C-alpha positions as CSV (number, residue, x, y, z in Angstrom):
1,M,-16.0,-18.8,-4.0
2,A,-17.4,-15.5,-2.9
3,D,-15.0,-12.7,-2.0
4,R,-17.2,-10.8,0.4
5,P,-16.3,-11.0,4.1
6,P,-18.6,-12.3,6.8
7,P,-20.4,-9.6,8.8
8,P,-19.0,-8.7,12.3
9,R,-20.7,-10.6,15.1
10,D,-21.0,-7.7,17.6
11,C,-21.1,-4.0,16.9
12,A,-22.0,-3.1,20.5
13,V,-25.4,-1.6,19.3
14,P,-28.9,-2.3,20.6
15,L,-31.2,-4.5,18.5
16,V,-33.7,-2.4,16.6
17,D,-36.4,-3.7,14.3
18,H,-37.4,-0.6,12.4
19,P,-35.3,2.0,10.6
20,D,-36.7,4.7,12.9
21,G,-34.5,3.2,15.6
22,I,-31.3,3.7,13.5
23,T,-29.4,6.7,14.8
24,P,-26.2,8.2,13.3
25,D,-24.3,6.8,16.2
26,W,-25.8,3.3,15.7
27,L,-24.9,3.3,12.0
28,T,-21.4,4.7,12.7
29,R,-20.6,1.7,14.9
30,V,-21.9,-0.8,12.3
31,I,-19.8,0.8,9.5
32,R,-16.7,1.1,11.7
33,A,-17.0,-2.6,12.7
34,N,-16.7,-3.4,9.0
35,G,-13.3,-1.6,8.7
36,C,-14.4,1.8,7.5
37,D,-13.2,5.0,9.2
38,A,-16.4,7.0,9.1
39,E,-18.7,9.2,11.2
40,V,-22.4,9.3,10.1
41,S,-24.0,12.7,10.5
42,T,-27.5,12.0,9.4
43,V,-29.5,8.9,8.2
44,S,-32.9,8.7,6.6
45,S,-34.9,5.8,5.1
46,S,-37.5,5.0,2.4
47,P,-39.4,1.7,1.7
48,V,-38.1,-0.5,-1.1
49,G,-39.1,-3.9,-2.5
50,T,-42.2,-6.1,-2.3
51,G,-41.4,-8.6,0.5
52,Q,-44.1,-10.9,1.9
53,M,-42.7,-11.8,5.4
54,A,-40.4,-8.9,6.0
55,D,-40.1,-5.2,5.2
56,N,-37.1,-3.5,3.4
57,Y,-35.9,0.1,3.6
58,R,-33.1,2.0,1.9
59,L,-30.9,4.0,4.2
60,H,-29.6,7.3,2.8
61,I,-26.4,8.3,4.6
62,D,-24.6,11.6,5.1
63,Y,-21.2,11.7,6.8
64,A,-19.2,14.1,8.9
65,R,-16.1,12.1,8.0
66,R,-15.6,9.0,5.7
67,D,-13.1,6.9,3.9
68,A,-13.5,5.4,0.4
69,G,-15.2,2.2,1.7
70,A,-18.1,3.9,3.4
71,P,-21.4,3.4,1.5
72,D,-23.7,6.2,0.4
73,T,-26.7,3.8,0.9
74,L,-27.5,0.5,2.6
75,V,-30.6,-1.6,2.8
76,V,-32.1,-2.8,6.0
77,K,-34.4,-5.8,6.3
78,V,-36.7,-5.9,9.4
79,P,-39.8,-7.9,10.4
80,A,-43.0,-7.3,8.6
81,G,-45.3,-4.7,10.1
82,N,-48.3,-7.1,9.6
83,E,-48.7,-9.5,12.6
84,T,-49.6,-12.5,10.4
85,S,-46.6,-12.1,8.2
86,R,-44.3,-11.5,11.2
87,A,-45.5,-14.6,12.9
88,A,-44.8,-16.6,9.7
89,G,-41.2,-15.3,9.6
90,A,-40.7,-15.8,13.3
91,A,-41.5,-19.5,12.9
92,G,-38.0,-20.0,11.4
93,G,-37.5,-17.9,8.3
94,Y,-36.0,-14.9,10.1
95,V,-33.3,-16.8,12.0
96,T,-32.5,-19.0,9.0
97,E,-31.7,-15.9,6.9
98,L,-29.6,-14.3,9.5
99,R,-27.6,-17.4,10.1
100,F,-27.1,-17.8,6.3
101,Y,-25.5,-14.3,6.2
102,L,-23.5,-14.9,9.3
103,E,-22.2,-18.4,8.7
104,L,-22.5,-19.5,5.1
105,A,-23.0,-16.7,2.5
106,H,-19.3,-15.7,2.3
107,E,-18.3,-19.3,1.4
108,L,-20.6,-19.6,-1.6
109,A,-20.2,-18.9,-5.3
110,V,-23.7,-17.4,-5.6
111,R,-24.0,-13.6,-5.8
112,T,-25.8,-12.1,-2.8
113,P,-25.6,-8.7,-1.1
114,R,-22.8,-8.3,1.3
115,C,-24.1,-8.3,4.9
116,W,-22.8,-5.4,7.1
117,Y,-24.6,-6.5,10.3
118,A,-27.2,-9.0,11.5
119,D,-28.9,-9.4,14.9
120,I,-32.0,-11.2,16.2
121,N,-33.7,-11.7,19.6
122,D,-34.2,-15.1,21.3
123,A,-37.9,-15.3,20.3
124,H,-36.8,-14.8,16.6
125,D,-39.6,-12.2,16.1
126,K,-37.4,-9.2,16.2
127,F,-34.3,-8.8,13.9
128,I,-32.4,-6.6,11.6
129,L,-30.2,-7.2,8.6
130,V,-28.0,-4.4,7.2
131,L,-27.2,-5.3,3.6
132,E,-25.3,-3.9,0.7
133,D,-27.5,-1.8,-1.6
134,L,-27.3,-3.3,-5.0
135,A,-28.9,-0.3,-6.7
136,P,-29.1,0.5,-9.6
137,A,-29.9,-3.2,-10.0
138,E,-33.7,-3.7,-10.2
139,Q,-36.0,-6.3,-8.7
140,G,-37.4,-8.9,-11.0
141,D,-41.2,-9.1,-11.5
142,Q,-42.8,-12.4,-10.8
143,I,-46.0,-11.4,-12.5
144,R,-44.5,-10.0,-15.6
145,G,-41.9,-12.8,-16.0
146,C,-38.5,-12.5,-17.6
147,S,-36.5,-12.9,-20.8
148,V,-34.5,-15.9,-21.8
149,V,-31.3,-14.0,-21.2
150,E,-32.4,-13.1,-17.6
151,A,-33.4,-16.7,-17.0
152,E,-30.0,-17.9,-18.0
153,L,-28.2,-15.4,-15.8
154,A,-30.4,-16.6,-12.9
155,L,-29.7,-20.2,-13.5
156,I,-26.0,-19.8,-13.7
157,N,-26.0,-17.9,-10.4
158,L,-28.1,-20.7,-8.9
159,A,-25.5,-23.2,-10.0
160,G,-23.0,-21.3,-7.8
161,L,-25.2,-22.0,-4.8
162,H,-25.7,-25.7,-5.6
163,G,-22.1,-26.3,-6.9
164,S,-20.6,-24.8,-3.7
165,T,-22.6,-27.2,-1.5
166,W,-23.2,-30.3,-3.7
167,C,-23.6,-33.3,-1.5
168,A,-21.5,-31.5,1.2
169,T,-21.8,-33.3,4.5
170,R,-20.7,-30.2,6.3
171,L,-24.2,-28.8,5.8
172,D,-25.5,-31.2,8.4
173,D,-23.2,-29.6,10.9
174,L,-25.2,-26.3,10.6
175,G,-27.9,-27.0,13.2
176,W,-30.1,-24.2,11.9
177,L,-30.2,-25.5,8.4
178,S,-33.1,-28.0,8.2
179,R,-33.5,-31.2,6.2
180,V,-36.9,-32.9,6.0
181,T,-36.7,-36.3,7.6
182,P,-39.0,-39.2,6.7
183,E,-40.7,-38.8,10.1
184,V,-41.5,-35.1,9.4
185,A,-42.5,-35.9,5.8
186,A,-45.0,-38.5,7.0
187,L,-46.8,-35.8,9.0
188,F,-46.7,-33.2,6.2
189,S,-49.9,-34.2,4.5
190,N,-51.7,-33.1,7.7
191,I,-50.5,-29.6,7.0
192,L,-50.5,-29.4,3.2
193,T,-53.8,-31.1,2.4
194,P,-56.0,-28.6,4.4
195,R,-53.9,-25.7,3.2
196,T,-54.4,-26.8,-0.3
197,D,-58.2,-27.1,0.2
198,D,-58.2,-23.6,1.6
199,F,-56.1,-22.2,-1.2
200,I,-58.4,-23.7,-3.9
201,L,-61.4,-22.4,-2.1
202,R,-59.9,-18.9,-1.8
203,Y,-59.0,-18.7,-5.5
204,E,-61.7,-21.0,-7.1
205,G,-62.9,-18.1,-9.3
206,R,-59.4,-17.6,-10.7
207,M,-58.1,-21.1,-11.0
208,S,-58.7,-23.8,-13.6
209,K,-60.1,-27.2,-12.6
210,E,-56.9,-28.8,-14.1
211,D,-54.7,-26.7,-11.8
212,A,-56.7,-27.6,-8.8
213,E,-56.4,-31.3,-9.6
214,V,-52.6,-30.9,-9.8
215,L,-52.5,-29.3,-6.4
216,R,-54.7,-32.0,-4.8
217,T,-52.6,-34.8,-6.4
218,F,-49.4,-33.3,-5.2
219,A,-50.7,-32.7,-1.7
220,A,-51.5,-36.4,-1.4
221,H,-48.0,-37.5,-2.6
222,A,-46.0,-34.7,-0.9
223,P,-44.6,-36.8,2.0
224,T,-43.0,-39.2,-0.5
225,W,-41.7,-36.5,-2.8
226,L,-40.1,-34.5,0.0
227,V,-37.6,-37.2,0.8
228,A,-37.2,-38.8,-2.6
229,R,-33.9,-39.0,-4.5
230,P,-31.7,-38.5,-1.3
231,E,-28.5,-39.4,-3.2
232,R,-28.3,-35.7,-4.4
233,F,-28.6,-32.7,-2.1
234,A,-27.3,-29.2,-1.8
235,A,-28.2,-26.0,-0.1
236,L,-31.7,-25.1,-1.5
237,H,-32.8,-21.5,-1.7
238,G,-36.3,-22.7,-1.7
239,D,-37.9,-19.5,-3.1
240,Y,-35.6,-18.8,-6.0
241,R,-38.0,-16.6,-8.1
242,L,-37.9,-13.3,-9.9
243,D,-39.2,-11.2,-7.0
244,N,-36.1,-12.5,-5.0
245,L,-33.6,-11.6,-7.7
246,L,-32.0,-8.2,-8.5
247,Y,-30.8,-7.6,-12.1
248,G,-28.2,-5.2,-13.3
249,T,-29.4,-2.4,-15.5
250,Q,-27.8,-0.1,-18.1
251,A,-27.0,2.2,-15.1
252,G,-25.0,-0.6,-13.5
253,G,-25.2,-3.4,-10.9
254,A,-24.2,-7.0,-10.8
255,P,-25.8,-9.1,-13.6
256,V,-28.0,-10.9,-11.1
257,A,-28.0,-11.4,-7.3
258,A,-30.3,-13.5,-5.0
259,V,-31.9,-12.2,-1.9
260,D,-34.5,-13.5,0.7
261,W,-32.8,-16.5,2.2
262,Q,-35.6,-17.3,4.7
263,T,-36.5,-20.7,3.1
264,L,-32.9,-22.1,2.9
265,S,-32.7,-25.8,3.6
266,I,-30.9,-29.0,2.6
267,A,-32.8,-30.7,-0.2
268,H,-32.7,-31.9,-3.8
269,P,-31.2,-29.1,-6.0
270,G,-33.6,-29.9,-8.9
271,R,-36.3,-28.2,-6.9
272,D,-34.7,-24.8,-7.1
273,V,-34.1,-25.1,-10.9
274,A,-37.6,-26.3,-11.7
275,Y,-39.3,-23.7,-9.3
276,F,-37.5,-20.9,-11.0
277,M,-38.2,-22.1,-14.6
278,G,-41.8,-23.0,-13.8
279,N,-42.5,-19.5,-12.5
280,A,-40.2,-17.3,-14.4
281,M,-41.8,-17.1,-17.9
282,P,-45.0,-17.8,-19.8
283,P,-45.4,-21.5,-20.7
284,E,-44.9,-21.0,-24.4
285,L,-41.5,-19.3,-23.8
286,R,-40.5,-21.9,-21.3
287,R,-41.3,-24.8,-23.6
288,E,-39.2,-23.3,-26.4
289,H,-36.1,-22.7,-24.3
290,E,-36.2,-24.9,-21.2
291,E,-33.8,-27.6,-22.5
292,A,-31.2,-25.0,-23.5
293,L,-31.6,-23.2,-20.2
294,V,-31.3,-26.3,-18.1
295,R,-28.3,-27.2,-20.1
296,A,-26.7,-23.8,-19.2
297,Y,-27.3,-24.6,-15.5
298,H,-25.8,-28.0,-15.9
299,E,-22.7,-26.7,-17.6
300,A,-22.2,-24.1,-14.9
301,L,-22.7,-26.8,-12.2
302,L,-19.9,-28.9,-13.8
303,G,-17.8,-25.8,-13.8
304,H,-18.1,-25.7,-10.0
305,G,-16.6,-29.2,-9.7
306,V,-19.7,-31.4,-9.7
307,E,-18.8,-34.7,-11.3
308,Q,-20.6,-37.9,-12.5
309,Y,-23.8,-36.0,-13.2
310,S,-25.1,-36.3,-16.7
311,F,-27.4,-33.8,-18.5
312,E,-30.0,-36.5,-18.8
313,A,-30.0,-37.0,-15.0
314,C,-30.1,-33.3,-14.5
315,F,-33.1,-32.8,-16.8
316,D,-34.9,-35.7,-15.1
317,D,-34.2,-34.0,-11.7
318,Y,-35.6,-30.9,-13.2
319,R,-38.9,-32.7,-14.1
320,F,-39.0,-34.1,-10.6
321,G,-38.4,-30.8,-9.0
322,H,-41.4,-28.9,-10.4
323,F,-43.6,-29.7,-7.4
324,Q,-41.7,-27.0,-5.5
325,G,-44.0,-24.6,-7.3
326,P,-47.2,-25.8,-5.8
327,L,-45.5,-26.4,-2.4
328,V,-44.3,-22.8,-2.0
329,T,-47.3,-21.2,-3.7
330,V,-49.9,-22.9,-1.4
331,L,-48.0,-22.6,1.8
332,G,-46.8,-19.1,1.1
333,A,-50.2,-17.7,0.1
334,M,-51.9,-19.1,3.2
335,A,-49.1,-18.0,5.6
336,V,-48.9,-14.3,4.9
337,V,-51.3,-11.4,4.8
338,Q,-53.5,-11.3,1.6
339,T,-52.9,-8.4,-0.8
340,D,-54.0,-7.7,-4.3
341,R,-50.5,-8.0,-5.7
342,G,-49.9,-11.1,-3.7
343,D,-53.0,-12.7,-5.1
344,D,-51.9,-11.8,-8.7
345,M,-48.4,-13.2,-7.9
346,F,-49.7,-16.5,-6.4
347,M,-52.1,-17.0,-9.3
348,A,-49.3,-16.5,-11.8
349,M,-47.1,-18.9,-9.9
350,C,-49.9,-21.5,-9.6
351,S,-50.9,-21.5,-13.3
352,R,-47.4,-21.5,-14.7
353,S,-46.0,-24.2,-12.3
354,C,-49.1,-26.5,-12.8
355,Q,-48.8,-26.1,-16.6
356,A,-45.1,-27.1,-16.4
357,I,-46.0,-30.2,-14.4
358,R,-48.4,-31.2,-17.1
359,D,-46.1,-30.4,-20.0
360,L,-43.3,-32.4,-18.5
361,D,-45.4,-35.4,-17.3
362,S,-43.9,-34.8,-13.8
363,L,-46.9,-36.4,-12.1
364,E,-45.6,-39.8,-13.3
365,L,-42.5,-39.3,-11.2
366,L,-44.5,-39.1,-8.0
């Protein structure tokens, strides 16, 4: 299990939702609440990352006094400046991520940043996360893709999340952690079908007819897929892709760590595995290595105590899970502000995930 402590619940500081509101006194209180004897003299910030629903900044810290545990830098995550993206996060993603860091992250065997402080208002549209800065680790690039080695590292880390929560009934005691019920799933086509039509219309000049057909077919079957195979469940990251992973470099950093926990839920774990694999690398590279990579995930899962789960069952769940790609791509693209990089990213995700669905005959599992 993880060895990072949970963040303090109350540092007696006001809620701010932009780094401009972070004063030396504010940050001193946060750092002291985490057990460090320190006094911040100055703090400045600079933007970092490529978030869709939230903005991230690196804090650069100078001290009048400090002990060995006081950080030189931290990262703060705050609501997106764009109103559309902020509204999407306020619908549930912001509070889910904060509760993850406050109540669950320290129990799990998945590498994530340590959380130094978290706070949110009652309307869930104003929040702040103060997180460990994992630099010199570098963010993955969803558009470029990754190597086979990077994919294996990511999948082994993912097995830590799933293995720590595999069929764990305690997850249902976390009221903020959602699970799609048959009643909710039955209504889902009323949301996904029109969003899919809008997505295809927006990108019709960049999307193949074959990909559009996969999207439409899945939208029609999504209510059934969302609640299928209930005998296996775990905490699902939901958006486990390269832009949400930080990789160590020659300069240092953990081998890989996962961030952006706004889409965490209780669901079938094969969805995370397939979503990552379907988006992480070009189809020809995925085809060549996917069996070995899924096997590496499976072996890591068994190492976390999962029993009576064969590789054959795991690979079939992997085939089944690939519709997480169209699901997140369509809903994500239509929920946040449109940008050039976002368009390129969503098109890469769409084409790769739809090709994986065809390669693996996943449509037959619907």
